[in-house]
C-alpha positions in Angstrom: 55.2 -105.1 109.5 55.1 -101.1 110.3 58.8 -101.2 110.7 59.2 -102.9 107.3 57.0 -100.3 105.7 59.2 -97.5 107.2 62.4 -99.2 106.0 60.7 -99.6 102.4 59.7 -96.0 102.5 63.0 -94.6 103.6 64.8 -96.6 101.1 62.6 -95.2 98.2 63.0 -91.6 99.7 66.9 -91.9 99.5 66.5 -93.7 96.0 64.1 -90.9 94.6 66.5 -88.1 96.1 69.5 -89.5 94.5 67.8 -89.7 91.1 66.5 -86.1 91.5 70.0 -85.1 92.4 71.6 -86.7 89.3 68.9 -85.4 87.1 69.5 -81.7 88.3 73.2 -82.1 88.1 72.8 -83.3 84.5 70.6 -80.4 83.7 73.2 -78.0 85.2 76.0 -79.4 83.2 74.1 -79.1 80.0 73.0 -75.6 80.7 76.6 -74.5 81.7 78.2 -75.5 78.4 79.0 -72.6 76.4 77.1 -71.9 73.2 79.1 -71.4 70.0 78.5 -67.7 68.8 76.5 -67.4 65.4 78.8 -66.2 62.6 77.5 -63.4 60.3 78.6 -65.6 57.3 77.5 -69.3 58.0 80.2 -71.9 58.0 78.7 -73.5 54.7 79.2 -70.3 52.9 82.4 -69.3 54.7 84.4 -72.4 53.5 84.3 -71.5 49.7 84.9 -67.8 50.6 88.1 -68.6 52.6 89.1 -71.1 49.9 89.1 -68.3 47.3 90.8 -65.9 49.6 93.7 -68.5 50.2 94.0 -69.0 46.3 93.9 -65.3 45.7 96.7 -64.7 48.5 98.9 -67.4 46.9 98.6 -65.6 43.6 99.2 -62.3 45.0 102.4 -63.5 46.7 103.9 -64.5 43.5 103.5 -61.1 42.0 106.0 -58.2 42.2 105.4 -55.6 45.0 104.3 -52.7 42.9 101.5 -54.9 41.4 100.4 -56.6 44.7 98.4 -53.6 46.2 96.1 -53.3 43.2 95.6 -57.1 42.9 94.6 -57.3 46.5 91.8 -55.0 46.0 90.7 -56.5 42.6 90.7 -60.1 44.0 88.8 -59.2 47.2 86.2 -57.2 45.4 85.7 -60.3 42.9 85.5 -62.6 45.9 82.8 -60.4 47.7 80.7 -60.2 44.6 81.1 -63.8 43.7 79.9 -64.9 47.2 77.6 -62.0 47.6 79.1 -60.8 50.9 80.2 -57.6 52.4 83.8 -57.0 53.7 82.4 -56.0 57.1 80.6 -59.3 57.4 83.9 -61.1 56.6 85.9 -58.9 59.1 83.4 -59.6 61.8 83.3 -63.3 61.0 87.1 -63.6 61.0 87.2 -61.6 64.4 84.9 -64.2 65.9 87.0 -67.1 64.5 90.1 -65.7 66.2 88.3 -65.7 69.5 87.0 -69.2 69.0 89.8 -71.4 68.2 87.8 -74.6 68.0 85.4 -73.1 65.4 88.3 -71.7 63.5 89.9 -75.2 63.3 86.8 -76.8 62.2 86.4 -74.3 59.4 90.0 -74.2 58.2 90.1 -78.1 58.0 87.1 -77.8 55.7 88.9 -75.2 53.7 92.1 -77.4 53.6 89.9 -80.3 52.4 88.4 -78.2 49.7 91.9 -76.8 48.4 93.1 -80.5 48.4 90.2 -81.6 46.2 91.1 -78.6 44.0 94.6 -79.7 43.8 93.7 -83.2 42.8 91.4 -82.1 39.9 94.2 -80.2 38.4 
C-alpha cells in the first residue's frame, strides 16, 4: 500500500513538473516576441495620407521638370493640412516603416486597396 502511494506521488510530481515546464516555456515564448513599434501617425490615419501622396506623386510625374519642384511643395503642404499632420511626423513614421517591412507591407496593401477602390469609382 505504501509502495502504491509512493508510485502515485511520484507520478503526479512528474506530471506537475512537466505541466509547469510547458507553462513556463509558453510564457517565455510569448514574452520574447518582438512588439511592433508605435507609429507617430497611426495606421488608420496613415493609409489615406499615403494614398494622397501616391496620387500627388503620380500627378507630379506627368508635369514638366520646371513645374515639378513647385508642385511637390504645394501638394505636400495641402496633404499636411488636409490630414492635420506634420512633415516631421510623416518622416519619422516612414523611417519606422522602412525598418519594419511587415508593417510597411500591411500599410501599403491597405493603400493599394484604397487606390483600387478610387480607380473603380472613376
